N, C-alpha and C positions, 0 to 999 in steps of 0.2 A: 622748110617753109616757115616764114615769119608770120605768126598770128598774134592777135591781140584778143584777150578775153575780157569781156566787159559785161555788166549787168544788161540784160535785154530790155528793150523798150517796146511799146506797143507796135511801133512800126516794123519790128523784127518778126512779128508773129506769122506773117505769110511765109517767110523763109523757113522758120522753125517748123511750121506745119508741113512744108514740102519735105523737110528732112525726115519727119515722122512717117511720111507716106511710103518710104522705101520698104521693100519686102522684109528686111530683117527687123523692122520696127512694127509699124501698124498696117503694112501691106495695102496701102491706098485708102484705108478706112480712117480718115481724120475728120475732125469737126470742122464746121465752116468758120470763116474768119470772125463773124459776129459772135458766135459762141465762144471762140477762143479769146476774144477781147473781154468778154464777161468773166471768164475763168481767170484770165490774167489780172483783172481788177480785183478778184478775190485774194490773190497772192498778197496784196498790200494789207489785208486784214490780219495776216499772220506776222508776228514781229520779225521772224528770221526765215522767211521762205522766199527764195529768189531764183529767177531764171537767168542763166548766163548764156552768152553766145561767144563762139570763137570766130573771129573775123580775119579774113585775108585782105588782099589788095582791094582797094575801092570799097571797103567795108562789106565785102561779100561774106555772108554767113556760111561758114563751113562746118560748124558743129554746135552742139548745145547740150546743156545739162541743167537740172534743177537741184537746188541744195536747200534742205531744211535743217536748221539748228534748233534742237528742242531742249528746253529746260527739263530737269528730272527731279523727282522727289527721292528716287532711289540713288544709289551711288553718291550719297552725301551731297546731292544737288548738282553734281557735275553734269553738264550738258552732253548730249550726243548729237551726231549729225547723220543724216540720211541723204544720199545722192540718188537721184532718179532720172529716168528718161535720157540717158547718155546716148548721143547719136552723132555720127560724123557722116558727111556726104560720101556716097560710094566712091566717087572719083578722087577723094582726098584721104581715104582710109590708108593706113600704113605710112603716113607721113609725119607722125608724131603729134597730131592735133588732139587725139583722145588722151594721150599721155599728158600733154600740157594741161588739158582741162581737168584731169584727175589730180594732178599736182596742185593746180589752183584750188580745187575743192579741199584737198588735204591741208593746204596752207590756211584757208579760211576756217576750217574746223579746228585746227591747232590754235589759231589766233583767238578763237572763241572759247578756248579752254576745254574743248570736248575730249572725252575719254575714248571715244571711238568714232569712226566714220564707217557706216554700213551701207550696203547696197544689196539688191537682189537681182538675179539674172535668170532667165529661162534656162531650164536644165539642158535644153537642146543646143545652146549657144556655146559650144566648146571653144571656139576661137576667142570669144569674149572672155571666157573664164581664164584662158591662158594669158590674155592681156592683163586682166585684173591681178592674177598671181604674179606676173612680172613686175607689177607696181608695189608688191608687198602685201596685197590683200590675201587673207587666208580664209579657208572655209571655217565657219564658226557656227556651231549649232545647226539647227534645221529650220528652214523657212517653210511656213504653211500659208495656204490661202484657201479661200472658199468663194465660189461665185455666189453673189447674192442678188 
């Protein structure tokens, strides 16, 4: 399948929210469009935080991911990157869209001079972990979180 990856616009938010609603992501618990527009507007306040969409024919949004490139004081100032909210529509999974999006993220991180691209994934998502390993991601350290 031929897809084009581009930076998302506000008009893509409805489609992106629909992707997040799937059971493997937010299980139908997504924010309303107005709230999403406000959060999307906050992305612009970060110098290197962007939302991307993978589009098929007629600009149909098939997948999405967010990428943050962060400057660092450690690592001699070398930036790092974090990819978040990776999602592909259920009917298009297994067609290489996720792979294309992650290659796109890796390219942008490399282009920005990042020393690493990191992501976290729910421990229950064994298929996603196998996918990330197939792209060269390796388990590194331990991820912690706390509900606040």
